C-alpha positions as CSV (number, residue, x, y, z in Angstrom):
1,M,5.7,-18.3,7.1
2,C,8.8,-18.8,9.2
3,W,11.0,-16.1,10.4
4,S,14.8,-16.4,10.1
5,S,16.5,-17.5,13.2
6,H,18.9,-14.6,12.9
7,T,16.3,-11.9,12.7
8,L,17.8,-9.4,15.1
9,I,21.2,-8.0,14.2
10,R,23.2,-6.1,16.8
11,V,26.1,-3.9,15.7
12,P,29.1,-4.1,18.1
13,Q,30.5,-0.8,19.3
14,L,33.0,0.7,16.9
15,R,33.1,-2.4,14.6
16,P,31.9,-2.6,11.0
17,M,29.7,-5.4,9.8
18,W,29.0,-6.7,6.3
19,M,25.4,-7.7,5.4
20,G,25.4,-8.8,1.8
21,T,26.7,-5.8,-0.2
22,L,25.6,-3.4,2.5
23,R,28.1,-2.2,5.0
24,V,26.7,-1.0,8.3
25,M,29.1,1.2,10.3
26,E,29.1,2.7,13.8
27,A,28.1,6.4,13.6
28,S,31.4,7.6,14.9
29,Q,33.3,5.9,12.1
30,A,31.0,7.4,9.5
31,A,31.5,10.8,11.1
32,A,35.3,10.4,10.9
33,R,35.1,9.5,7.2
34,L,32.8,12.5,6.4
35,D,35.0,14.9,8.4
36,A,38.1,13.7,6.6
37,A,36.6,14.6,3.2
38,P,37.6,18.0,1.8
39,Q,34.5,20.2,1.9
40,E,35.9,23.7,1.4
41,Q,38.0,25.4,-1.2
42,A,41.2,26.9,0.0
43,G,40.8,30.6,0.9
44,D,37.1,30.2,1.4
45,Q,36.9,28.3,4.7
46,Q,34.1,28.9,7.1
47,L,33.5,27.6,10.6
48,D,30.5,25.3,11.0
49,L,28.7,26.4,14.1
50,L,26.2,23.6,13.7
51,P,28.2,20.4,13.0
52,R,26.4,17.9,10.8
53,R,25.2,14.7,12.2
54,P,26.4,11.8,10.1
55,S,23.9,9.9,7.9
56,V,23.3,6.4,9.1
57,P,21.0,3.6,7.8
58,L,17.6,3.3,9.4
59,P,17.5,0.5,12.0
60,L,17.0,-3.0,10.5
61,L,14.3,-4.8,12.5
62,D,14.3,-8.1,10.7
63,E,15.3,-9.9,7.5
64,R,13.6,-12.8,5.7
65,A,15.7,-15.7,4.3
66,R,14.5,-14.7,0.8
67,G,16.0,-11.2,1.2
68,T,13.1,-9.0,2.3
69,K,14.2,-6.5,4.9
70,F,12.0,-4.8,7.5
71,I,13.3,-1.4,8.4
72,K,12.2,0.9,11.2
73,L,10.8,4.3,10.1
74,S,10.2,7.0,12.7
75,V,7.3,9.3,11.9
76,R,5.9,12.5,13.2
77,S,2.5,12.2,11.6
78,V,0.6,9.3,10.2
79,L,-2.7,10.7,8.9
80,N,-2.9,11.6,5.2
81,T,-5.4,14.4,4.5
82,P,-7.8,14.5,1.5
83,A,-6.0,17.6,0.3
84,A,-2.7,15.7,0.2
85,T,-4.0,12.6,-1.5
86,H,-6.7,14.3,-3.7
87,M,-9.1,11.6,-2.6
88,G,-12.4,12.0,-0.7
89,F,-11.2,10.4,2.6
90,W,-8.4,10.4,5.2
91,S,-5.9,7.5,5.2
92,I,-3.3,5.8,7.3
93,N,-0.7,3.2,6.2
94,P,1.2,1.4,9.0
95,Y,3.9,0.2,6.5
96,V,5.6,1.6,3.4
97,G,5.9,-1.1,0.8
98,C,4.2,-4.6,0.7
99,E,5.7,-8.0,0.6
100,F,2.8,-9.4,-1.4
101,G,4.4,-7.9,-4.5
102,C,1.4,-7.8,-6.8
103,T,2.8,-7.1,-10.2
104,Y,0.3,-4.3,-11.0
105,C,0.4,-2.4,-7.7
106,Y,0.1,1.4,-8.3
107,A,1.8,2.1,-4.9
108,R,5.3,1.1,-6.0
109,D,6.5,4.7,-6.1
110,T,5.9,5.2,-2.4
111,H,9.5,4.4,-1.3
112,R,10.8,7.2,-3.6
113,W,8.1,9.6,-2.4
114,V,8.9,8.9,1.2
115,L,12.6,9.6,0.8
116,E,12.0,12.6,-1.4
117,R,9.6,14.2,1.1
118,S,12.1,13.5,3.8
119,E,14.9,15.2,1.8
120,R,12.8,18.3,1.1
121,R,11.7,18.5,4.7
122,N,15.2,18.3,6.0
123,G,16.7,20.6,3.3
124,G,19.1,17.8,2.4
125,T,20.9,16.8,-0.8
126,A,21.9,13.4,-2.2
127,V,25.5,12.5,-1.4
128,E,27.6,9.4,-1.7
129,W,29.0,7.4,1.2
130,S,30.8,4.1,0.7
131,G,29.2,3.8,-2.7
132,D,25.7,4.0,-1.3
133,P,23.5,7.1,-2.0
134,I,22.3,8.8,1.2
135,V,20.5,11.9,2.2
136,R,22.2,14.5,4.3
137,G,21.2,18.0,5.3
138,S,19.7,19.9,8.2
139,A,18.2,16.8,9.7
140,A,20.2,17.2,12.9
141,R,18.8,20.6,13.5
142,D,15.3,19.3,13.0
143,G,15.8,16.3,15.2
144,L,15.0,13.9,12.4
145,P,17.3,11.1,11.2
146,P,18.9,11.5,7.8
147,Y,17.7,8.7,5.4
148,R,19.8,6.4,3.3
149,R,18.2,5.9,-0.1
150,S,17.6,2.4,-1.3
151,A,20.0,0.9,-3.7
152,L,17.1,-0.9,-5.4
153,P,14.8,0.7,-8.0
154,P,11.5,1.8,-6.5
155,E,9.5,-1.0,-8.1
156,E,11.8,-3.6,-6.3
157,A,12.3,-1.7,-3.0
158,F,8.6,-1.6,-2.6
159,E,8.4,-5.3,-2.0
160,K,12.0,-6.0,-0.7
161,E,12.5,-3.2,1.8
162,I,9.4,-2.8,4.0
163,L,9.5,0.4,6.1
164,V,7.8,-0.3,9.4
165,K,6.2,2.7,11.2
166,S,6.8,1.2,14.7
167,D,5.3,4.1,16.6
168,V,2.2,4.6,14.3
169,A,-0.3,3.9,17.0
170,Q,1.3,6.3,19.5
171,V,1.4,9.0,16.9
172,L,-2.2,8.4,15.9
173,A,-3.4,8.6,19.5
174,R,-1.7,12.0,19.9
175,T,-2.8,13.5,16.6
176,L,-6.2,12.1,15.7
177,N,-8.9,14.8,16.1
178,P,-12.3,13.5,15.0
179,S,-13.6,17.0,14.3
180,R,-11.0,17.4,11.6
181,L,-12.4,14.4,9.7
182,A,-15.7,16.2,9.3
183,G,-17.6,13.1,8.6
184,Q,-15.1,11.8,6.0
185,S,-13.8,8.2,6.2
186,L,-10.5,7.1,7.7
187,V,-9.2,4.3,5.4
188,I,-6.5,1.9,6.6
189,G,-4.4,0.5,3.8
190,T,-4.6,2.7,0.7
191,A,-0.9,2.3,-0.3
192,T,0.1,-0.9,1.4
193,D,-1.7,-4.0,2.7
194,P,-2.2,-3.5,6.4
195,Y,-2.4,-7.2,6.9
196,Q,0.6,-8.2,4.9
197,P,3.0,-10.9,6.4
198,A,4.9,-8.2,8.4
199,E,1.7,-7.7,10.5
200,R,2.0,-11.1,12.1
201,R,5.2,-10.0,13.6
202,F,4.8,-6.2,14.2
203,R,1.0,-6.0,14.8
204,L,0.8,-2.4,13.9
205,T,-2.7,-2.6,12.3
206,R,-4.1,-4.2,15.5
207,R,-2.5,-1.4,17.6
208,I,-4.2,1.2,15.3
209,L,-7.5,-0.5,15.9
210,E,-6.9,-0.6,19.6
211,V,-6.5,3.2,19.5
212,L,-9.7,3.7,17.4
213,R,-11.7,1.5,19.8
214,S,-11.8,4.4,22.2
215,Y,-13.6,6.8,19.7
216,Q,-17.1,6.9,18.6
217,G,-18.9,8.3,15.5
218,L,-16.0,7.6,13.1
219,S,-16.3,6.1,9.7
220,I,-13.5,3.5,9.4
221,E,-12.6,1.4,6.4
222,I,-10.0,-1.3,5.8
223,I,-8.6,-2.6,2.5
224,T,-6.8,-5.9,2.5
225,K,-6.1,-9.1,0.5
226,S,-5.2,-11.1,3.6
227,P,-7.4,-13.4,5.7
228,L,-5.3,-12.2,8.7
229,V,-7.9,-9.5,9.1
230,T,-10.1,-12.1,10.8
231,R,-7.5,-12.2,13.6
232,D,-8.9,-8.8,14.7
233,L,-12.6,-9.8,14.5
234,D,-13.0,-9.0,18.2
235,L,-11.7,-5.5,17.8
236,L,-13.7,-4.9,14.6
237,Q,-16.9,-6.0,16.4
238,A,-16.1,-3.7,19.4
239,I,-15.4,-0.7,17.1
240,S,-18.5,-1.4,15.1
241,R,-20.7,-0.8,18.1
242,R,-19.8,2.9,18.3
243,N,-18.5,3.6,14.8
244,E,-19.2,2.8,11.2
245,V,-16.8,0.0,10.1
246,N,-16.3,-1.3,6.6
247,V,-13.9,-4.1,5.5
248,N,-13.0,-4.3,1.8
249,I,-11.6,-7.7,0.8
250,S,-9.6,-7.1,-2.4
251,L,-9.8,-9.8,-5.1
252,A,-9.1,-9.4,-8.8
253,T,-10.1,-12.9,-9.9
254,A,-11.6,-16.1,-8.6
255,D,-9.2,-18.2,-10.7
256,P,-6.2,-19.3,-8.5
257,R,-3.9,-20.0,-11.4
258,L,-4.5,-16.6,-12.9
259,A,-4.2,-14.9,-9.5
260,R,-0.7,-16.5,-9.0
261,R,0.5,-15.1,-12.4
262,L,-0.5,-11.6,-11.3
263,E,0.1,-11.6,-7.5
264,L,3.3,-13.3,-6.6
265,R,2.7,-13.9,-2.9
266,S,-0.9,-12.9,-2.1
267,P,-3.3,-15.3,-0.4
268,V,-5.2,-17.5,-2.7
269,P,-8.7,-16.4,-3.7
270,A,-10.4,-19.1,-1.7
271,A,-8.7,-17.9,1.5
272,R,-9.9,-14.4,0.9
273,L,-13.5,-15.5,0.3
274,R,-13.4,-17.5,3.5
275,A,-12.3,-14.5,5.4
276,L,-15.1,-12.4,3.8
277,R,-17.6,-15.0,5.0
278,R,-16.2,-15.1,8.5
279,L,-16.4,-11.3,8.7
280,I,-20.0,-11.3,7.6
281,T,-21.0,-14.1,10.0
282,G,-19.2,-12.1,12.7
283,N,-21.6,-9.1,12.0
284,V,-18.8,-7.0,10.5
285,Y,-20.0,-5.0,7.4
286,A,-17.8,-6.2,4.5
287,G,-17.7,-6.7,0.8
288,L,-15.6,-7.3,-2.2
289,I,-13.5,-4.7,-4.0
290,V,-12.4,-5.9,-7.5
291,A,-9.4,-3.7,-7.9
292,P,-7.8,-3.5,-10.2
293,I,-9.8,-5.0,-13.1
294,I,-7.0,-5.7,-15.6
295,P,-8.0,-5.0,-19.2
296,G,-7.9,-8.1,-21.4
297,I,-7.1,-10.4,-18.5
298,T,-9.7,-10.2,-15.7
299,D,-12.4,-8.0,-17.3
300,D,-14.2,-10.7,-19.3
301,W,-17.9,-11.3,-18.6
302,A,-17.5,-15.0,-17.5
303,G,-14.6,-14.2,-15.1
304,L,-16.3,-11.3,-13.5
305,A,-19.5,-13.3,-13.2
306,R,-17.7,-16.1,-11.3
307,L,-16.2,-13.6,-9.0
308,L,-19.6,-12.0,-8.2
309,E,-21.2,-15.4,-7.7
310,A,-18.4,-16.3,-5.2
311,A,-18.9,-13.0,-3.4
312,K,-22.7,-13.6,-3.2
313,E,-22.1,-17.1,-1.7
314,A,-19.7,-15.6,0.9
315,G,-22.4,-13.1,1.9
316,A,-20.7,-10.0,0.6
317,R,-22.8,-6.9,1.2
318,Y,-21.5,-5.2,-1.9
319,V,-19.1,-5.5,-4.9
320,I,-17.3,-2.6,-6.4
321,G,-14.5,-2.4,-8.9
322,S,-12.2,-0.1,-10.8
323,A,-9.9,-0.4,-13.8
324,L,-6.1,-0.8,-13.7
325,R,-3.9,2.3,-13.4
326,L,-0.2,2.1,-14.1
327,G,2.2,4.7,-12.7
328,P,5.9,4.8,-13.8
329,A,7.2,2.3,-11.2
330,A,4.2,0.0,-11.7
331,R,4.8,0.0,-15.5
332,H,8.4,-1.0,-15.0
333,R,7.3,-4.0,-12.9
334,F,4.1,-5.0,-14.7
335,L,5.0,-4.6,-18.4
336,P,7.8,-7.2,-18.4
337,I,5.5,-9.7,-16.6
338,L,2.8,-8.9,-19.2
339,E,5.3,-9.5,-22.1
340,R,6.2,-12.9,-20.6
341,E,2.7,-14.1,-19.4
342,F,0.4,-12.3,-21.9
343,P,2.6,-11.4,-24.9
344,H,-0.4,-10.7,-27.2
345,L,-1.4,-7.7,-24.9
346,Y,2.1,-6.2,-24.4
347,E,2.2,-3.8,-27.3
348,R,-1.4,-2.6,-26.8
349,Y,-0.6,-1.9,-23.1
350,R,2.7,-0.2,-23.9
351,R,0.9,2.2,-26.3
352,H,-2.2,2.7,-24.1
353,Y,-0.4,3.6,-20.9
354,A,2.5,5.5,-22.5
355,H,1.0,8.9,-21.8
356,S,-1.4,8.3,-19.0
357,D,-1.6,6.2,-15.8
358,M,-5.3,5.6,-16.3
359,S,-7.3,3.5,-18.8
360,S,-9.3,5.5,-21.4
361,R,-12.7,7.1,-20.5
362,S,-14.5,4.9,-23.0
363,Y,-13.0,1.8,-21.4
364,Q,-14.0,2.9,-17.9
365,D,-17.6,3.6,-19.1
366,A,-17.9,0.2,-20.8
367,L,-16.5,-1.5,-17.6
368,T,-19.0,0.3,-15.4
369,R,-21.9,-0.8,-17.6
370,R,-20.6,-4.4,-17.4
371,L,-20.2,-4.3,-13.6
372,N,-23.6,-2.7,-13.0
373,A,-25.3,-5.4,-15.1
374,L,-23.6,-8.2,-13.2
375,R,-24.4,-6.6,-9.9
376,Q,-28.0,-6.4,-10.8
377,A,-28.0,-10.0,-12.0
378,Y,-26.5,-11.3,-8.8
379,G,-28.8,-9.2,-6.5
380,F,-26.3,-6.7,-5.2
381,A,-28.0,-3.5,-6.6
382,G,-31.1,-3.7,-4.3
383,D,-29.0,-4.4,-1.2
384,E,-26.7,-1.5,-1.9
385,G,-29.1,1.1,-3.3
386,S,-29.7,3.1,-0.1
387,S,-26.3,2.5,1.5
388,R,-24.2,5.6,2.2
389,R,-21.2,3.4,2.4
390,R,-21.7,2.0,-1.1
391,R,-22.1,5.5,-2.6
392,R,-18.9,6.7,-0.9
393,L,-16.9,3.7,-2.1
394,E,-18.3,4.0,-5.6
395,A,-17.2,7.6,-5.7
396,S,-13.7,6.6,-4.8
397,A,-13.6,3.9,-7.5
398,Q,-15.4,5.4,-10.5
399,A,-18.6,7.2,-11.5
400,Q,-21.8,5.3,-12.1
401,S,-23.2,5.1,-15.6
402,E,-26.6,6.7,-16.3
403,H,-27.7,3.4,-18.0
404,P,-26.4,0.6,-15.9
405,T,-28.0,-2.3,-17.8
406,S,-27.2,-1.2,-21.4
407,H,-24.6,-2.9,-23.6
408,V,-24.8,-6.2,-21.7
409,H,-23.4,-8.2,-24.6
410,E,-20.3,-6.1,-25.3
411,Q,-17.2,-8.0,-26.4
412,A,-15.3,-9.7,-23.6
413,L,-12.1,-7.8,-24.3
414,L,-12.8,-4.2,-23.6
415,I,-9.4,-2.6,-24.2
């Protein structure tokens, strides 16, 4: 994918520049405008002993011809603890947002979460500047930049404004303490794809792996849809000699036409399966994660069987899966697509996910029975039975049924 020839934008000293509808100004001009605004009532004036630093946009690193922006995000910490995420592992995400733009992605709220956390940390409040909402507060005292909020809704900002943690590897090298992990996994790519198109340019995931290469005794996992992961086969092999490494290739369907209706810019299924085969032949422990399994669309017996058959041919060590979950931002993006592409399911989805992000317990149980029966049929159960990795992954996806082979002939449409 080609990069625009005008990827790097320099802002001349003391001169405004227009970029679409977004005006980028020199900080001193912004300060003059803010200082000129009346901020105190007559008779109640106070001296400001700590002058506010003006709010400015985050640095624009690059911009695609189709409008996607890549924006630098400075960070103090990069490791997400199990206590913070309520999952049984640690995680790290080199980017916020993902250009793949899968219609169902549960992580579309991350832009809003990042900015809200920044605002709370800085004690700031939302204000208006030149028509654009920004965050201003005690950021100057904390040494952190104030953040301009995106003008796009979260479900669109997620795939149009990719936040790039340029110093993620340096921060990881300073803050990673293996004893704190206490045997838990460190998962790369839980809320973004670490090998999305931006990785070709910024190479942040590779830099993370270069840091991890110097450790031993860690349990490291990667989740990705992209065959770009094979670019780092040399690093994955080196890390595997001293650590436990697990690469999860994410694939919801083996049908390329169906995949394109659900995943706007993701690599085609055949490319992901080739990447899986290359990892396996390169002695990297890898398997298929079928996530999400979309009720009424990708959960049918025949479709799942084709997927497991393809995984077996590629040499996958395991196959796991979990049902679709739809948070608020994901619903705003996915339901209109569903109404257009699968109108017969729209009303059922709207009612089903109206009060919960998750599918029903009965649906999850039925799906687990179906997956377990298919895994046994394609010979995955015996290969995985004693694997600690498989048990850990299963616990993260969903609980195993006590009767894995029952109800094999349940209806194809589970929802």
